[in-house]
C-alpha positions as CSV (number, residue, x, y, z in Angstrom):
1,X,-25.1,24.3,-8.0
2,X,-27.9,23.2,-10.5
3,X,-25.5,23.7,-13.4
4,X,-22.9,21.4,-11.9
5,X,-25.5,18.6,-11.4
6,X,-26.6,19.0,-15.0
7,X,-23.0,18.8,-16.2
8,X,-22.4,15.7,-14.1
9,X,-25.5,14.1,-15.5
10,X,-24.5,15.0,-19.0
11,X,-21.0,13.5,-18.5
12,X,-22.5,10.3,-17.3
13,X,-24.8,10.1,-20.3
14,X,-22.0,10.5,-22.8
15,X,-19.7,8.1,-20.9
16,X,-16.8,10.4,-20.2
17,X,-17.3,10.4,-16.4
18,X,-17.4,6.6,-16.3
19,X,-14.2,6.4,-18.4
20,X,-12.4,8.8,-16.1
21,X,-13.6,6.9,-13.0
22,X,-12.6,3.5,-14.5
23,X,-9.2,4.8,-15.4
24,X,-8.7,6.2,-11.9
25,X,-9.8,2.9,-10.3
26,X,-7.4,1.0,-12.6
27,X,-4.5,3.2,-11.5
28,X,-5.4,2.9,-7.9
29,X,-5.7,-0.9,-8.2
30,X,-2.3,-1.2,-9.9
31,X,-0.8,0.9,-7.1
32,X,-2.3,-1.3,-4.5
33,X,-0.9,-4.4,-6.3
34,X,2.6,-2.9,-6.4
35,X,2.4,-2.1,-2.6
36,X,1.3,-5.6,-1.8
37,X,4.1,-7.1,-3.9
38,X,6.6,-4.9,-2.0
39,X,5.2,-6.0,1.3
40,X,5.4,-9.7,0.4
41,X,9.1,-9.3,-0.6
42,X,10.0,-7.6,2.7
43,X,10.2,-10.2,5.5
44,X,8.2,-9.4,8.7
45,X,10.8,-8.6,11.3
46,X,9.0,-10.7,13.9
47,X,8.8,-13.7,11.6
48,X,12.5,-13.4,10.8
49,X,13.6,-13.2,14.4
50,X,11.1,-15.8,15.7
51,X,12.3,-18.3,13.2
52,X,15.9,-18.0,14.4
53,X,17.4,-20.6,16.8
54,X,17.7,-19.1,20.2
55,X,21.3,-19.0,21.2
56,X,23.2,-20.0,24.3
57,X,25.3,-16.8,24.2
58,X,22.5,-14.3,23.8
59,X,22.2,-11.4,26.3
60,X,19.0,-10.7,28.2
61,X,18.0,-8.1,25.7
62,X,18.4,-10.5,22.8
63,X,16.4,-13.2,24.6
64,X,13.6,-10.7,25.3
65,X,13.6,-9.5,21.7
66,X,13.2,-13.1,20.6
67,X,10.4,-13.8,23.1
68,X,8.6,-10.7,21.8
69,X,9.0,-11.9,18.2
70,X,7.7,-15.4,19.1
71,X,4.8,-13.8,21.0
72,X,3.8,-11.6,18.1
73,X,4.5,-14.0,15.2
74,X,3.4,-17.4,16.6
75,X,1.1,-16.5,19.5
76,X,-0.7,-13.5,17.9
77,X,0.2,-11.0,20.6
78,X,0.4,-7.3,19.7
79,X,3.7,-5.7,20.1
80,X,3.0,-4.2,23.5
81,X,1.7,-7.5,25.0
82,X,4.6,-9.4,23.5
83,X,7.1,-6.9,25.1
84,X,5.2,-7.2,28.5
85,X,5.6,-11.0,28.4
86,X,9.2,-10.8,27.4
87,X,9.9,-8.3,30.2
88,X,9.1,-11.1,32.7
89,X,11.9,-13.2,31.4
90,X,15.0,-13.2,33.7
91,X,18.5,-14.3,32.7
92,X,20.2,-14.7,29.4
93,X,20.8,-17.4,26.7
94,X,21.2,-20.5,28.9
95,X,18.0,-19.4,30.9
96,X,15.9,-19.8,27.7
97,X,16.8,-23.5,27.7
98,X,16.6,-24.1,31.4
99,X,13.3,-22.3,32.1
100,X,10.7,-24.8,33.4
101,X,7.2,-25.1,32.0
102,X,5.9,-23.5,35.2
103,X,8.0,-20.5,34.7
104,X,6.9,-20.2,31.1
105,X,3.3,-20.3,32.4
106,X,4.1,-17.4,34.7
107,X,5.6,-15.4,31.8
108,X,2.7,-16.0,29.4
109,X,-0.1,-16.4,31.9
110,X,-1.5,-19.2,29.8
111,X,-0.7,-22.9,29.9
112,X,-1.2,-23.6,26.2
113,X,1.0,-20.7,25.1
114,X,3.6,-21.6,27.6
115,X,3.7,-25.2,26.3
116,X,3.9,-24.0,22.7
117,X,7.0,-21.8,23.5
118,X,8.5,-24.5,25.7
119,X,8.2,-27.1,22.8
120,X,9.7,-24.6,20.4
121,X,12.7,-24.1,22.6
122,X,13.0,-27.8,23.5
123,X,13.1,-28.7,19.8
124,X,15.8,-26.1,19.1
125,X,18.2,-27.4,21.7
126,X,20.2,-29.4,19.2
127,X,20.5,-26.7,16.6
128,X,23.8,-25.0,16.0
129,X,24.6,-22.4,18.7
130,X,21.8,-23.4,21.0
131,X,22.9,-25.7,23.8
132,X,26.5,-26.9,23.9
133,X,26.8,-30.7,23.4
134,X,28.6,-31.0,26.8
135,X,25.5,-29.7,28.6
136,X,22.9,-32.2,27.4
137,X,19.2,-31.7,26.8
138,X,17.0,-30.0,29.4
139,X,13.6,-31.6,29.9
140,X,11.2,-28.8,30.8
141,X,8.5,-31.3,31.8
142,X,10.6,-33.1,34.3
143,X,8.9,-31.3,37.2
144,X,5.4,-31.9,35.8
145,X,5.7,-35.7,35.9
């Protein structure tokens, strides 16, 4: 054991240990940079789905996946809590646009989060595939006034 300590001290004195350590750190750092670059190039699946316009023809499952993505990406929920909130949603595509602010509050259990999601949906109503022109715009705050 004493010999290995002496050998380590000797390596440090002549600089060989420091060179090896610096070289290993540089390789590790380069590997980390490559990993980070790959991660930046791959879109976050929640970000990608949450940024889509919710669609009138979506199934209940698609609506719940979108609500989960919005919960995780925009509201900061973890995956499990996002899925729990989404599981409270009833209906399919048209229901996303017809859900009142009170119902969103029941889904999210928080007035501010409910208003955020409601505003997001409200502002998506005129996007392609959202609400058919013949239906008109739903005002989720109508009952609040």
